[in-house]
C-alpha positions as semicolon CSV with decimal commas, in nm:
position;residue;x (nm);y (nm);z (nm)
1;M;1,267;1,673;-0,907
2;V;1,078;1,348;-0,875
3;E;1,253;1,064;-0,683
4;F;1,151;0,704;-0,709
5;A;1,269;0,457;-0,455
6;H;1,225;0,080;-0,447
7;I;1,166;-0,018;-0,081
8;D;1,023;-0,380;-0,050
9;E;0,976;-0,375;0,325
10;R;0,713;-0,534;0,542
11;I;0,484;-0,276;0,699
12;R;0,215;-0,246;0,954
13;V;-0,115;-0,113;0,792
14;A;-0,453;-0,017;0,940
15;A;-0,713;-0,111;0,703
16;I;-1,099;-0,127;0,673
17;F;-1,235;-0,442;0,517
18;G;-1,569;-0,472;0,349
19;D;-1,702;-0,115;0,325
20;C;-1,572;0,004;-0,023
21;E;-1,508;-0,099;-0,374
22;G;-1,254;-0,377;-0,383
23;G;-1,338;-0,474;-0,020
24;I;-1,013;-0,323;0,151
25;R;-0,927;0,032;0,215
26;P;-0,587;0,111;0,378
27;V;-0,628;0,406;0,620
28;W;-0,267;0,452;0,751
29;F;0,056;0,256;0,750
30;E;0,378;0,278;0,968
31;W;0,718;0,289;0,799
32;R;1,044;0,372;0,951
33;K;0,886;0,467;1,276
34;R;0,643;0,715;1,119
35;R;0,266;0,676;1,078
36;I;0,158;0,793;0,735
37;Q;-0,211;0,874;0,684
38;V;-0,350;0,761;0,355
39;E;-0,519;1,069;0,198
40;K;-0,613;0,911;-0,130
41;I;-0,623;0,575;-0,308
42;A;-0,526;0,672;-0,669
43;Y;-0,557;0,318;-0,822
44;R;-0,590;-0,051;-0,710
45;W;-0,514;-0,360;-0,900
46;Q;-0,464;-0,734;-0,845
47;G;-0,178;-0,974;-0,930
48;R;-0,059;-1,317;-0,844
49;R;0,255;-1,477;-0,722
50;G;0,208;-1,847;-0,801
51;T;-0,134;-1,921;-0,651
52;E;-0,150;-1,631;-0,406
53;K;-0,361;-1,344;-0,482
54;L;-0,181;-0,989;-0,438
55;L;-0,378;-0,672;-0,397
56;Y;-0,198;-0,361;-0,478
57;F;-0,274;0,007;-0,382
58;A;-0,133;0,333;-0,527
59;V;-0,182;0,571;-0,239
60;S;-0,090;0,924;-0,154
61;S;0,001;1,131;0,159
62;Q;0,130;1,491;0,190
63;G;0,245;1,510;-0,188
64;N;0,423;1,171;-0,179
65;S;0,304;0,852;-0,351
66;Y;0,337;0,487;-0,216
67;E;0,270;0,158;-0,365
68;L;0,134;-0,100;-0,107
69;C;0,081;-0,462;-0,153
70;Y;-0,151;-0,693;0,047
71;F;-0,056;-1,069;0,034
72;T;-0,382;-1,241;0,089
73;A;-0,257;-1,597;0,170
74;N;-0,050;-1,491;0,478
75;Q;-0,235;-1,162;0,534
76;Y;0,055;-0,915;0,547
77;W;0,157;-0,595;0,376
78;R;0,475;-0,475;0,205
79;L;0,567;-0,133;0,089
80;N;0,694;-0,171;-0,266
81;R;0,799;0,172;-0,370
82;T;0,775;0,546;-0,302
83;C;0,767;0,851;-0,518
84;S;0,849;1,192;-0,390
85;G;0,901;1,527;-0,518
């Protein structure tokens, strides 16, 4: 059974800037005291909130999917949602 969850929590992310298409590649993130290694970036897209540019990443790790969002103006990350199953 596939289970979706809306999370919307600020997270800590290790990312590499400037070495790939799109300029940013998340490598791992910490959520609920766990470090989750990004195995694959399935999709990336951009959005806006007012004048701020948001960078979204659909990533996967150990059979689970996560949506990460990078807020460019204040330079922080949020975990928007998860999908497991």
